C-alpha positions as CSV (number, residue, x, y, z in Angstrom):
1,X,0.0,0.0,0.0
2,X,2.8,2.4,0.9
3,X,4.6,1.6,-2.4
4,X,1.5,2.5,-4.4
5,X,1.2,5.9,-2.5
6,X,4.9,6.5,-3.1
7,X,4.8,5.8,-6.8
8,X,1.6,7.9,-7.1
9,X,3.3,10.9,-5.5
10,X,6.4,10.4,-7.5
11,X,4.4,10.3,-10.7
12,X,2.4,13.4,-9.7
13,X,5.6,15.3,-8.9
14,X,7.0,14.4,-12.3
15,X,3.8,15.6,-14.0
16,X,4.0,18.9,-12.2
17,X,7.6,19.5,-13.0
18,X,7.1,18.7,-16.7
19,X,4.1,21.0,-17.0
20,X,5.9,23.7,-15.1
21,X,8.8,23.7,-17.6
22,X,6.3,23.6,-20.5
23,X,4.7,26.8,-19.2
24,X,8.1,28.4,-18.6
25,X,9.1,27.6,-22.2
26,X,6.0,29.3,-23.5
27,X,8.1,32.5,-23.4
28,X,9.9,31.2,-26.5
29,X,6.8,32.1,-28.5
30,X,7.4,35.8,-27.6
31,X,10.9,35.5,-29.0
32,X,9.5,34.6,-32.5
33,X,9.3,30.8,-32.3
34,X,6.4,29.2,-34.1
35,X,4.1,26.7,-32.5
36,X,5.7,23.9,-34.5
37,X,9.2,24.9,-33.3
38,X,7.9,25.2,-29.7
39,X,6.6,21.6,-29.7
40,X,9.8,20.3,-31.3
41,X,11.8,22.0,-28.6
42,X,9.5,20.6,-25.9
43,X,9.9,17.1,-27.3
44,X,13.7,17.3,-27.0
45,X,13.8,18.5,-23.3
46,X,14.2,15.8,-20.7
47,X,12.4,17.9,-18.0
48,X,9.4,18.2,-20.2
49,X,9.4,14.5,-21.1
50,X,9.2,13.8,-17.4
51,X,5.5,14.7,-17.5
52,X,4.9,11.7,-19.8
53,X,6.8,9.4,-17.6
54,X,4.9,10.7,-14.6
55,X,1.6,10.2,-16.3
56,X,2.5,6.6,-17.1
57,X,3.5,6.0,-13.5
58,X,0.3,7.4,-12.1
59,X,-1.7,5.4,-14.6
60,X,0.0,2.2,-13.6
61,X,-0.5,3.0,-10.0
62,X,-4.2,3.7,-10.2
63,X,-5.1,1.0,-12.7
64,X,-2.7,-1.7,-11.4
65,X,-4.0,-4.7,-9.7
66,X,-3.5,-4.9,-5.9
67,X,-2.1,-8.1,-4.5
68,X,-4.5,-10.1,-2.4
69,X,-3.2,-11.3,0.9
70,X,-4.2,-14.8,1.8
71,X,-4.4,-15.8,5.5
72,X,-3.0,-19.2,6.2
73,X,-3.6,-21.0,9.4
């Protein structure tokens, strides 16, 4: 149970970090970058790709099967 909470929080933090950098890099549009160049730039940055990794971790944590504990006498 604690591992699921840990991985959920880890994934959520990665999503927040990735989207934070995407918002920060929106300033490139004011410097004359086009939308296409902006998305190509975002796809090459590791800190922005962490949002995709975080989303996958959260998805696996929420949708993953939980182990059933069997009591043995």
